[in-house]
N, C-alpha and C positions, 0 to 999 in steps of 0.2 A: 551766521553760518560760516562766513569767511574767517571770522576770528576763531571759531571752533576748529576748522580745518587747519588753520595756521598753528594753533597750539598743539594739535595732534602731531603735525609734522615736526614741530620743534622738539616735542618729547621723544619722538621716534629717532630723530637725528642724534639726540644726546646719548642714546644707547650705543654700546660697542659695535653692534651690527650696523646700525644706522649711520654711525660716524664713518666706519670703514666704507660702506657703500657710497656715501656722499663724496668722500675723498677720491675713491677710485673712479666714480662716474665723472666727477669734475675734471680729473686728469685726462680721462679718455676723451671727453667732449672737447677739452681745450686743445689736445693734440690733433684731434680730427679737424678743428677749425684753423689752428695756427701752423701746424707742421708743414703742410704743402706750401704755405706762403713764405715761411722762413727758410726751410731747408730743402725746398723742392729742387732748386738748381744744383745744390750740393749732392743730393741723392742721385741725380741723373748724370753727374760729371764722370766721364770715363778717364781713367788714369792707367795707361799701359805700363807704367813703371811700378805700379802697386797691385798687380794682378795676384789674387789668391793669397794675400797676406793674412796673418793672424792678428789677434787683438794687439793694439799698440796705443801709444799716446796720441798718435795722429788719427788712428781709426779704432775706436773703442771695441767694435764688434768685428773688426777685420774688413776685408774687401771680397767682392765676388770675382767671377771669371773675367770681368771687364774692368776691374779695379775700382768699382763704385763702392762707396762707403755704406756698409750694411747697417750701421747704427742709424744713419739718416734715412735710409730706405725703410727701415722698420718703423720709424716715427711717421714718415710720410704715408706709409701704407695704412695707417690708422683710419684715414678718411674713407678710403674705398672699402676697407673691410667692415667698418661700422656702418657706413651708409648702405652697402648692399645687404647686410644682415637686417637692418631696420626696414628696408624696402621689402625684402622677402617676408618679414614678419607681418608688416602691414597688409600685404596682399593675402598672405595665408589666413590672417585673422578675419579679413573682410570676406574671403571666400568661405571660410568656416562658418561665420555668422549667417551668411546667405544660405548655405546648405543646411544649417541647423534650423533655420526658421521656415524654409520652403515647405516642409511637410505640413505645416499648419495652414498653408495657403493653397497648396495643390490639391487636386482630387485625392480621395482616400487611397486608391490603388497606386497612384503615382507617388504619393508620400511614402507608402510602404516600400516601394521599390528603392526610393532614394535612401531611406533609413537602412535598408538591407545593404545597399552599396557602401554606405558610410561605415557600417559595422564590419564589412569585409575588409575595407581599406585600413581600419584601425587595427585589425589583427596583424598587419605587417609592420615590421620595424620602420621607423621614420627614415633612416639612412638608406634602407633598401628601396623605399618608395622614391627617395630623392634620386638615386641612381637610375631607377626606371624612368622617371620623368625627364632626367637629363638626356637620356638616349632619345626620347621622343622630341624634346624641344631643341636638341642640338648642343654641340659644344660651344662654350663661350659664356660671357657674363650674363647676357639676357636669358639664355637657356638655364643657367645655374639658378638665377633668381626665381624663375618660374618653377623650376624643379623643386626647390626648397619650399616655396610658398605652397604648392599643391601637395607636397608631402606633409606639411603642417596642417593643412585645412581639415582633413578628416578628424583629427583629434579635437580641434576647436568646434567642429560641427557636432561631434558627440557630446561635448561639454555643453554646448548651447541647447541641444535637444534635452539633456538631462535637467538643466536649470529651468528651461521653459516648462517642462512637465511639472516641476515642483511648484511653479508659479501659477500655472494654468488652472489649478484647482482652487485658487483663492476666491474669496467672496467678491472682491472688487472686480475680478475678471468676469465672474458670472453676471455681476450687475452691469458691466459694460456691454456684455453680449445682449442682455435683455433690453438695454437702452438702444440697441441697434447699431453699435459701433462695428464697422467693417473689420475684416481680418487683418488687413495691412495696417490700418490705423491702430487696431488693438495691439499688434506686435510693436509698432513704433512708439506708442504712447504709454502702454501699460506693462508689456512683457520685458522688452529690452532695457528700459531704464532700471528695472528691478533686478536684473542679472548683470548689470554693467560692471559692478565692483569685482566679482571673481574673474570676469573676462579680462579686465585690466591687469589684475595680478598675474594671471596665467600668461598673458601676452608679454608682460615684462620679463618673466622667467623664460618664456619661449624665445625671446630675442637672444639670450645666451646660447641656447641650443642651435638657433639659426646661424649664429656666428661660427660655432664649431662645425656645423655641417658645411657651411660655405668654405671654410678653410680646408675641410676634407676633400671637397670636390676640386678645389684649386690644386691641392696636393696631388690628386690623381690625374691632373692635367685636363680636366673637363670643365674647369671653372674659368677664372680670369685668365686671359691670354695676353701674350706680349704684344705691344710694349707695356701694357698696364701690369700692375702687380699688387697683390695683397699679401697678407701674412701666410696664407696657405701656399702661394707660389714661392715666396721667399723660403719657406720651410723645405719645399721640394728641392730648390736650388742648393740650399745649404746642406741637405742630407748626403750629397755625393762626397763631400769632404768632411764628414762629421768626425772621422778618426784623426784627421789632420788639424782641423779647426772646429771643435764642437760648438763654439759660441755662434757660428753662422747659422746653425739649425736651432739651437736652444733659444736664441733671442726672439725670433718670431713665434716659437712655441710658447715662450713665457708671456708674450704679448697676448696671444689667444687666450691663455689661461686667465690672466689678470682681467682682460676685458670681459670674458665670460663670467668670471667671479663677480665683477662689478654689476653686471645685469642681474645675476641671481640674487646678490645681496640687496639690490634695489627692489627686486620682486618681494623679498622677505620684508623689507621695510614698508613697502606699500601694503602688504598683507597685514603688518602690524598696525598701520594707520587705519586700515579698514576695520581691524579687530577692536581698536580702542575708540572707534567712533562713538560707541555707546558709552564708554567711560568718559569721553569728552563731553557728551550730552549730560552725563551725570554731574560733571563739574559745572556745566552751564546752568544746571537746574538750581544752583545756589546751595547754601548750607541747608542741612536737614532742619525742618521746623522743630522748635523746641518741644520736648515732651510736656504734656499737660501736668503730669505729676499728681493727678488727682486720684490715682488708683490706690486703694488701701489694701495691701496684700496681707493675707493671713500668715501668721508666723509659721514657717515650715517646721515639720516635726523633726526630731533628732535623727530618725531613720529615713529621712527623705532621700530617694535616689535621684530625683530630679527637682530642681528648684528654679522657678522662672519668675522674675520680678520685672515688671514694666518692659516687656518684650515688644519691640517695634520692628517691622519689616517695611522698607521703603524702596521705591523704584523711581528713577528720574523720568520726567516727561517733558514735552515742549513747554508746558505752562508751569513747571516746577515739580516738586516731589509729590508722588502718590504714595500714601501710607495705608495699605490694605490691612495691616495688623497694628493696632493702636493701643499700646499699654496693656498687654495681657500678663496676668500674674496668677500663678498657681503652683502647687507642688504635688509630687507623687511619692507616696511612701513605698517602702520595699514590700513587694507582694501584693500591692493594692491594684485594683482594677477601676479605672475611671473612664468615663465616656465623654466624648466631645461631640455635641450636636449643633445643628444650625442649618439654615438654607445654603444653597450654593453661593459662593462669594463671601461667606461670613468670615473667612480667614482660617478655617480649621486646618486644611492641608498645609497652608503656608506656615502656620505655627509649628506643625510637626516637622516640616522641612528645615525650619530655622533651628529647632531644637536638635535636629540630626546633623546640622552643619552642611546642609545640601542646597542652600540658597546660592545661586550662581550670580556672578556679575552680570549686569550692573546693580543687582539688588544689594541693599545694605541692611545688616542686622545689628541692632543695638539693644542693650538691656542693662538695667541697673545691676542685675544679678542673673546669670545663666550658668548653672552648675549641674553637672552630671556625676553622680557618685562622689560628691565632695570636691570635684575639680572643675575649674572653668572650662566650658565646652570649647572655646576658641583656642585653648592651650593643651587640650587633651591630645595625646599621640593618636595617629590614625589607627595603629594596631589595637590600642586599648579601646578606642571608641568603636572600631569595627567588630570587636568580639563581644563587647558588653552591651551594645545597643543594637537591637534588631529592628529593621524596617520592613513591614509587609505592605507592598504597594497595592493600589486599587486594581490594576489590570496586570496580572502576571505575564500575559502574552507579550506585552510591550516591555516588561522588565527582564524577561529571559531573552538571551541571545538565540534567535531561531536557528542559527547555523551551528550551534554547539549542543552536545548532548547534556541532558539535565544533570546527570551525575558529575560530569566534569565541571559544570558551572558551580555546583555545590562544593566540590572538592577544592576549587580555587580559593575559597575562603580559608580553609585550613592550610593550604600550601603557602598563602601569602602572610597570614596572620599567626599561624601556629608553627610554621616551619616544618610541617610534616612532609614526608616523601609523597611522590605521586600515588603510589599504591596505597599507602596508609591513609591518605586524604580521601581517596575514592572509597575505601572501606568504611570510613567514617560517614561519607555521604550516603552510602547504602544504609548504614545503621540509622541515620537521621530520617531518611525517607520511610524506613520501617517504623520509626517512632511516631511519625505523623500519620500512620495508618495507610500508607500507599501500598496496595497489594503487589506482591511479587517485586519487592523493591530492587533486588539485584538486576532483574531484567529491565524494569522501568528506568533504572539509572542510566541505561545505555540507549534510551530512546530520546527523541527530540521533543521540544515543548509542544509542537503541533500534534504529537501523538498522545498527549494527555488530554483528558477532559477538563472543563473549566474548574470543577471542584478539586481535581487532582493537582492541577497547576497551582491552585491556591495553597493546597497542603504542601506542595514542594517549595513554594515560596516561604512558608512558615518553617519548613525544614531547613532552608538556607539560613534563616535567622538563628536556628538552634545549632548550627555548626560550631558556634562559639559557646560561651556560657553567658547568655544574655541576662542582664539585670533589669532591662526594660525592653518591652516589645511594643512598638508603635504600629498599629494596624490601621491603615488608611482605607476605609471603605472595603474591608476584606470580603464582604458578602454581597457586594453590588453585582447585579446580573447573574446571580446564582438562584436556583430554585429553592423552595422552602426547605426541602430535605437536606440538600447540600449545605445550605446556609446554617442549619442547625448543627450539622457535623463540624463545620469550620469553627463555630462558636464553642462547641464542646472541646474541640482540639485546643483552642486558645485557653480554655479553662484548665484542661489537663496540663498544658505547658506551664501555666501559672503554678499549679500545684506541684508538679514534678521538679521544675527548675527554680521555684521560688521567685520567679520574675514578675515584675510589675507590668500591667497591661494598660496601654492607652489606646482606646478604641474610638476611632473617628467614624461617624455614621450620620446619614440623614434620618435614619429610622429611630425615633426616640423610644419606641417600644422595645426594640432590640437592646438598646443601651440600658434601659431601665431594668431589663431582665438579666443582664449580664454583668453590670458594673455596680460598684458600691457608691461611687460618686459620679456626678454629672456636671459638666461644664457646658453651659448654653452660650453660644457665641452669636453675635449679630453685628454686622458692619465693622468687623475687625476688633471687637471687644468682647470680653466675657461679661455678659449681662446678669448671669446667675450661676452660682456655684453651690450645689445642694446635694445632700445625701440622697441616694435613690430610695424612694418610698416616702420621703418627707413632702409636705405640701409645697407646691410651687407658688411663688409670690410675684414673679415678673409677668406682666401681660403677654410678653412674647412667648415665654415658656408655656403659659396657659393656652395660648393660641396654637402652639405646636401640639400640645396634648389633645386639644379639641379636634385636630385634623387626623388623629390616629384612629384607624379603623380596626375593629376586632369583631369577634363573634357576637358581642352584645350590642353592636351598633344597630340602631333602628334603620332598616333599609327603606322605610317610607319617608324618612326625612332627607333633605338634600345634604350632600357632603359639605362639611365645614371647610372653609378656605380662609386664608389670611389675605385681606384685600391689599391691593397695591403690590409694589416690588421693592426689594432692598435697594438702597442707594448704591450707585457706582462708587468704587473706592476713591475716585478723585472728585466726587460730588457729595461727600458726606456733609449734611447740614450742621449748623451749630445747634447746641443743645443735645437732647437725646435723639439718636439716629432713628429710633423706632417711633418717634412722636407722630410722623405723618400717617402711620398705619394703626396707631393705638387709639382705641375708643375712650381711654381715660386721660388723654393728653391735655395738659393745661398750658398756659402761657409760660410757666416756669419750665416745663418740659422742652419747649421750643427755643429757649434762650440759654439754659444752663444744663450742662451734661452731668448727670447724676454720678455719684461716686460709688464704686463697688465696695460696699461696706458690710460688715457682719450684722446680721439681724437675729441670729440664734446660734447655738452651738454647731459649728461646721457648716453654716449657711451664710452665704453672702449674696447680696442683691444690689444691682445698680438701677434704681427706679425711685421716682418721687412719689409714686402712688402704688406701692406693693400691696397685693391682695392675696389671700390665702386660697390655694387650690390644692389638688392632690395629684400624685403620680399613680400609675397603674397599681391595682391591688387594693385601693381604697375608694370609697364612694365620695361623691362631692359633699354629701351631708356630713360624713365623718370628718372630712377635711375642714369644713366650716366650723364644726364643733371643736 
């Protein structure tokens, strides 16, 4: 762990921002430690023969009203300025964390009062709060420290409340509560450690704001008092003669700016280290495991709009790489409709996201060949990919921005990718909503997503994909959570889109019956691999496909018989056994199945199966006897 953090810090410091922050922080810290020891006496020496002089070789920044060297005084003031800012930040963060966590410990009514008080305090500017508390705590260094600390506390309290609320709903928090862990122990052991990183980042950046606020209070005369001095007090003293000797005021002002910049850059560097922690773990996971190379891909057609060969998606973990998509190969012809089926966790959605270039770090996508419309996906321009490939997500409510009107969200596609004006893009959005059968499209375009029904949101999502000229529409569970009538309407809409636009359709679904009725080809995925690629209506040969078919319920299902189920559960992506992943659940499994992974190889025209014991079955529309014959 120490090595990972060290490498992350090293990588961050090598960046321009990291290098500048490291240099500035080192200079500030060095001056804070060394300057009072080396130049303390020179900064306090009074020279009546050099009162009010300008910059010279003897006095680089000139002298003040008592002849004291302003350059040395600016350097010496670093310790007090930085020390007081850090002290105020530490107190402010501590009080903020306390106020942010107290609502979880106090009675409900008291917690609500405290949250309301924090919300009211956050509504006021920080400097105004600092002035208010400075009057309460009194003029002087101690009062200024407390004033700035208490002015910072509400912001950190609100941050802690927000972060704690996001963590409190996690399963491990519920498990700790069930186990009888007390509230204070729950906060200390489970909540605060999981929100510590953003607090550290914000505290580092907040130190720069604290430094500026402290200089402001001293400049106003309610901060550091004589004979002590900080940058704010030096700035105030030098302001009187700014037209005669501007350096006297500009020197401490520049010191405040540089020190504040150092804290802010350090905050950004810390944020970068926190952000690359996952990438550091990815490097620590070691090199990606070599591809098995045993997938035999079918030769793609000349008119293929999407070609995928040996696609793999991997994520780093503590014990190494997890590969939830393992060597997927297929192609989609222009205007073709293919379905992808399988249980949850089989890799269907990850395959679609990888094809759409939507896998985010630390995920890694590799493929021997991944082309869309004849071009490598990783090299396709965003504008071209955004207009030619449409993605319909499973839950439009989470895909649409709830704070923006539907029409404006659709219009954004044409504004960004087609260069249309705001009015022209909105007109096209209304036209696309009408094309997907949204009633009163002009009025609906001015409504928010929550004002749409589930089926209408799904249609609007398809309409967003049609804002361009899609050559491929990837629909990820577009009919989930919809009733049968709306489901049929959405499927018909996809079919009409295919006919009108000439677009290929890639339909991902758990429902094998829906896919068999809608698509021409079917890809059956299990444990991150395609185990069968077959034309719809042809006999199924893989035991897993046969098992999925057996669980399909229709009007001809005998209600006196128990519902068919597939025993067991799919393996976790990081626990895929050797050999065939389905062997533990397959009634036909042999020793060969448990030791050797079968190759996805062609068995008939347009039919590929990865199984050592393929058997003939049928899809909907044929009887088992016809399939056996």
